[in-house]
C-alpha positions as CSV (number, residue, x, y, z in Angstrom):
1,X,0.0,0.2,0.0
2,X,2.8,2.4,0.9
3,X,4.1,1.7,-2.6
4,X,1.1,2.6,-4.4
5,X,0.7,5.6,-2.3
6,X,4.4,6.8,-2.9
7,X,3.9,6.1,-6.9
8,X,0.6,8.4,-6.7
9,X,2.4,11.1,-4.8
10,X,5.3,10.9,-7.3
11,X,3.0,10.9,-10.3
12,X,1.1,14.0,-8.9
13,X,4.4,16.0,-8.2
14,X,5.5,15.5,-11.7
15,X,2.2,16.5,-13.2
16,X,2.3,19.9,-10.7
17,X,5.8,20.3,-11.7
18,X,5.4,20.1,-15.9
19,X,2.4,22.8,-15.6
20,X,4.4,25.1,-13.5
21,X,8.0,24.9,-15.1
22,X,6.9,26.6,-18.6
23,X,5.6,29.5,-16.4
24,X,8.9,29.7,-14.5
25,X,10.9,29.5,-17.7
26,X,8.7,32.2,-19.6
27,X,10.8,35.3,-20.1
28,X,9.9,38.2,-17.9
29,X,10.2,42.0,-19.9
30,X,11.7,44.4,-17.7
31,X,12.2,48.0,-18.2
32,X,15.6,49.3,-19.7
33,X,17.1,52.9,-19.9
34,X,20.3,53.8,-21.6
35,X,22.1,57.1,-22.0
36,X,25.3,57.3,-24.2
37,X,27.9,59.8,-26.2
38,X,28.7,58.7,-29.6
39,X,31.6,59.8,-32.0
40,X,32.0,59.0,-35.7
41,X,34.8,56.6,-37.0
42,X,36.2,55.4,-40.2
43,X,33.9,52.3,-40.0
44,X,30.9,53.5,-38.3
45,X,30.4,54.9,-34.6
46,X,31.6,54.3,-31.2
47,X,29.3,54.9,-28.3
48,X,30.2,54.9,-24.6
49,X,27.4,54.3,-21.9
50,X,27.1,57.3,-19.5
51,X,23.9,56.1,-17.7
52,X,22.3,52.4,-17.5
53,X,19.3,50.9,-15.7
54,X,20.7,47.4,-16.3
55,X,23.8,46.2,-13.9
56,X,25.3,44.0,-16.7
57,X,25.7,47.1,-19.2
58,X,27.6,49.4,-17.0
59,X,28.7,53.1,-17.1
60,X,31.6,52.7,-19.7
61,X,30.4,50.0,-21.7
62,X,31.4,50.8,-25.6
63,X,28.5,50.0,-28.0
64,X,30.1,49.8,-31.8
65,X,27.9,50.7,-35.0
66,X,28.8,49.1,-38.3
67,X,27.7,52.3,-40.4
68,X,28.0,50.3,-43.9
69,X,24.2,49.8,-43.9
70,X,23.5,53.1,-43.7
71,X,21.3,54.8,-40.7
72,X,18.4,52.5,-41.6
73,X,20.6,49.1,-41.1
74,X,23.3,49.6,-38.6
75,X,25.0,46.3,-37.0
76,X,25.5,47.5,-33.4
77,X,27.4,45.6,-30.8
78,X,27.4,45.6,-27.2
79,X,30.4,44.9,-25.6
80,X,30.6,44.0,-22.0
81,X,32.8,42.0,-19.6
82,X,32.3,38.2,-20.4
83,X,30.3,38.8,-23.4
84,X,28.6,40.8,-26.2
85,X,25.3,41.1,-27.9
86,X,24.8,42.0,-31.4
87,X,21.7,43.6,-33.0
88,X,20.2,46.1,-36.0
89,X,19.1,49.8,-35.2
90,X,17.2,51.7,-37.4
91,X,18.1,55.2,-36.4
92,X,17.4,57.1,-39.5
93,X,14.1,58.8,-38.3
94,X,16.3,59.9,-35.5
95,X,19.1,61.1,-37.1
96,X,17.0,63.4,-39.4
97,X,14.7,64.8,-36.4
98,X,15.3,64.7,-32.9
99,X,11.8,64.8,-32.1
100,X,11.9,61.4,-34.3
101,X,12.4,57.8,-32.5
102,X,14.8,55.0,-33.7
103,X,14.8,51.3,-32.8
104,X,17.2,48.8,-32.0
105,X,16.5,45.2,-31.6
106,X,19.1,42.7,-30.3
107,X,17.8,38.7,-30.2
108,X,20.9,37.0,-28.6
109,X,24.4,37.4,-27.4
110,X,27.2,35.5,-26.0
111,X,28.7,34.8,-22.5
112,X,27.0,36.9,-19.8
113,X,24.5,38.1,-22.7
114,X,23.8,34.8,-23.9
115,X,19.6,34.6,-24.7
116,X,19.5,38.1,-24.1
117,X,16.9,40.1,-25.8
118,X,16.5,43.8,-26.2
119,X,13.8,46.2,-28.0
120,X,14.5,50.1,-27.7
121,X,13.2,53.3,-29.2
122,X,16.3,55.4,-29.9
123,X,16.3,59.1,-29.7
124,X,19.0,61.9,-29.2
125,X,19.2,65.4,-27.8
126,X,19.1,68.2,-30.3
127,X,22.7,69.2,-30.3
128,X,23.8,65.3,-30.7
129,X,25.3,65.1,-27.3
130,X,23.3,62.2,-25.6
131,X,21.3,59.5,-26.9
132,X,19.2,57.3,-25.4
133,X,17.6,54.1,-25.2
134,X,14.2,53.4,-23.7
135,X,12.4,49.9,-24.1
136,X,12.3,46.7,-22.0
137,X,14.9,43.4,-22.0
138,X,14.4,39.8,-21.2
139,X,16.5,36.5,-21.1
140,X,14.9,33.3,-22.7
141,X,15.3,31.2,-26.0
142,X,13.7,32.4,-28.9
143,X,9.8,33.1,-29.2
């Protein structure tokens, strides 16, 4: 009888865990804000983070942009200690008018930024001195 009781309890536990695991592993979006300064280089732009709400992209982090695709298809790379993430940005609207928003999307990364996802709106100051990213990040597999 004890064996049957243990079997029933084990089966019920497995069923309960099966129902809970997907909700536990589901990605949770968190708010994201970053400020940076940028300079032009011969291959694109180099930006330095001056403020960040995300601890793994601290002040001083460098973000590089490959400008070969133009402002509507910039390849952006965030380089952090023990990892990186590469994404695509369309900042043409923000370049033309500081009141307009651009976008950047990162789908994954390496090292500490493995399975990192980031989706932000991009804007800048009128004098081009600061750029801002506002949106959400999460960690998890592809959706």
